[in-house]
N, C-alpha and C positions, 0 to 999 in steps of 0.2 A: 911337511913330513919330518918328524923328529926322531932321528935314529938313536938319540941318546937316552930316551926315556926308559925307565926300568921295566915297563910292561913288555916292550919289544925285546930287551936284553934277556929277560927271564923266559921268553918264548923259545929261545934257541937251545932248549934242552933236547935230550935224545928223542923223546916222543914227538916233539915239535919238528925236529929234523926229518924223522921218518914220515910224519904226516905231510910235511912239505914235499918230500920226494914223491909220495903217493899222489898228491895234488897235481904236481907238474907232470907226473906220468899220465894222469888222466887228461890233462890239457893237451899234451903232445900226441896222445893217442887219437883224440878227436881231431886235432889239427892235421895229422898225417892221414887220417881217414878222409877228411875233406879234400886234401891235395890228391889223394889216390882217386877219389870219385871224379874230381875235376879232370885229372890226366886221362883216366880211362874213357870218359865220355868225350873229351876233346879228340882223342885218338880215334875213337869209334866214328864220331860224326865226320871228322876230316877224311876218313877213308872213303866216304861217299861224296865225291866231288859235286854232283848236282845239288845235294843238300847244302853244302858249304857255299856254293855259288848263289843259291837261292837266298841264304841268310845274308850274304854280303851285298846282294843287289836289292833286297827289300829292306830299305832303311827303316821304315816304320816298325817292322817286325823286330829288327835288331835292337832298336831303341826301346821297344816294349820289354824285351828281355832284360836290357840294362835297367829299366825302371823297376822291374820285378826284383832284380838283385838289390837295388838300392832300398826298396821297400823292406826286403828281408833283413838287411843290415840294420836299418833304422828300427824295425820292429824288435829285433833281438837286443839292440843297444839300449833302447829306452823302455822296452816292455818286459825285460827279462824277469823282473821281480813279480810281475803280474801273470806271466804265462806259466802254464804247467811245464814241468821239466821235459816230459815226453814231447810236447809241442815245440819247445825250444830246440830240442835235438833234431826234430823233424825239419824245422825251418832251416837249421844249419845245413843239413844234408841236401835239402832242396836248393839252397843257395849255392852250394858247391857244384851241384849238377847243372844249374843254370849257367854258372861260370864256365863249366866245361863246354857247354854249347856255344857260348860266345867266343871262347878261346879257340874253338876249332878253326876260326877264320885266319888265325895267325899262320896256319900251315900253308895258306895261299900266298903269304907275303915272305916268310922266312923258310930256309931249308930245315929239314928235320934234324940234320946234324948240328946246326948252329943252335937250334932250340934246345937240344939235349945238352950241349956244352954250356949254354947260358944257365940252364936249370942247375947243373952241378956247381957252377960259379955262385949262383944265388944261394944254394944250400950251404956251401962253405962259408960265405959271407954272413948269412943269417945265423948259422950255428956259432960263429965266432962272436958276433955281437950279442947274441942271446946269452952266451956263457959269461961275457963281460958284465952284462946287466945283472945277471944272477949273483955273481961273486963280488962285484965292486962294493966297497964301503962308502963310496962317494954318493951323496944325494943327487940324483939325476932329475929332480923335479924341475929345476929352472931350465935345464937342457930340453926336457920333454915339452915344456911350455913353448920354448923357442921353436922346436921342431913342428909343433902344431900350427904356429903362425906361418912357418914355411910351407906346411902342407896346404893351408888355405891359399897361400900365395900362388903355389904351382897349379892349384885347381882353377884359380882365376886366369892364370896365364894360359892354361890348356884351353879354357873356354874361348879366350881371345884368339888363340891360334887355330881354333876350329874354323874361324872365318879368314884368317890370314894365310894359313897353309904354309908357314915359314919353317923350312927345315932347320935353319940356324936356331930359331927360337925353340924348336922341339929338342934340339941337341942340348941346349942350355938347360931346359926343363928336366931332361933326363939325367944330366949330371947332378943337378940340385936334388932331384928325386931320389937318386941313389943315396946321397948323404942323409937326406931327411928320413928315409925309411930304415936305413941302418941305425940312425939315432933313435928312432921310435922303437925299433926292436929291443935295444938295450933298455930304454925307458920302460917299455911295457913289461919286460921281464921283471924289472925291479918292482914295478907297481903291483904286479900279480903276487910277488913274493910278500910284499908288505900287507896286501889285502888278506892273504892267508894268515900271516902272523898276528893280524889284528883280531882274528877269531870271530868277527861280526859279519858273517855272510853265509849264504846257502851254498855249500860246496859243489853240489851237482850243477846248479845254475851258473855259478862262477866258473866252473870248469868249461862249460859250453861257451860262455862269453869270452873267457881267456883264449880258448881255441880259435874263436872267430877273430879276435884282435890280432893274434900272431899269424893266423892265416892271411889276413889282409896285409900285414906287413910283408909277408913272404911274397904274395902274389904281385903286389905293387912294386916291390924291389925287382922281381923277375921281369916285369914289363919294362921298367926303366933300363935295366941292363940289356934287355933284348933290343930296345931302341938304339942303344950304344954299340953293341957288339954282334947283334944278329946279322947273319948274312942273308941278304934278300935274294929271292929267286930271280932268274933272268927273265 
């Protein structure tokens, strides 16, 4: 990524800045819509204890929902250029809804107060790193690549810990996860900014994909912080 080329410099005119603001307004509107859908559905489902217990005790059903979430993310990430915009937006909404269903089970583990406090901590941390990523002049590409390697590493570690059930390893994963997802938030903000300034993209589709990217950063940061600071129920 070359920040010194003339094409990028000339893109920072008044019209480009206004267009960039509109683009990010759309990205964050969709991201916040996704978070709202996830939160509302999680709260609604968690209010019905028999449903939550059913989800938590029927492992195959729970992992089926996780599989559908993964399929939605992969479908949007790799098929965004082939999918109609309306279908992409629908998949994003369905993904946020599925996440809300699976998230309802965290209310069985953590107190509602601690979930709320961790959410606000996540929002503050995410907002700070998003701002840094948007405004910094430093090229974050190498950092982003490093964070992606770290992300793969913690996914492997979590898979291993699925069998080990080590609380110490999970604690280490959570600390590393916070660092990684904060770093990815800054990197993804800068990447979206440069994609817009390049001018070679479908804005509506990139808006949905950008919203999904930042949504994933936020959700995963929230989960890592919840593992560290969430107060478990007695």
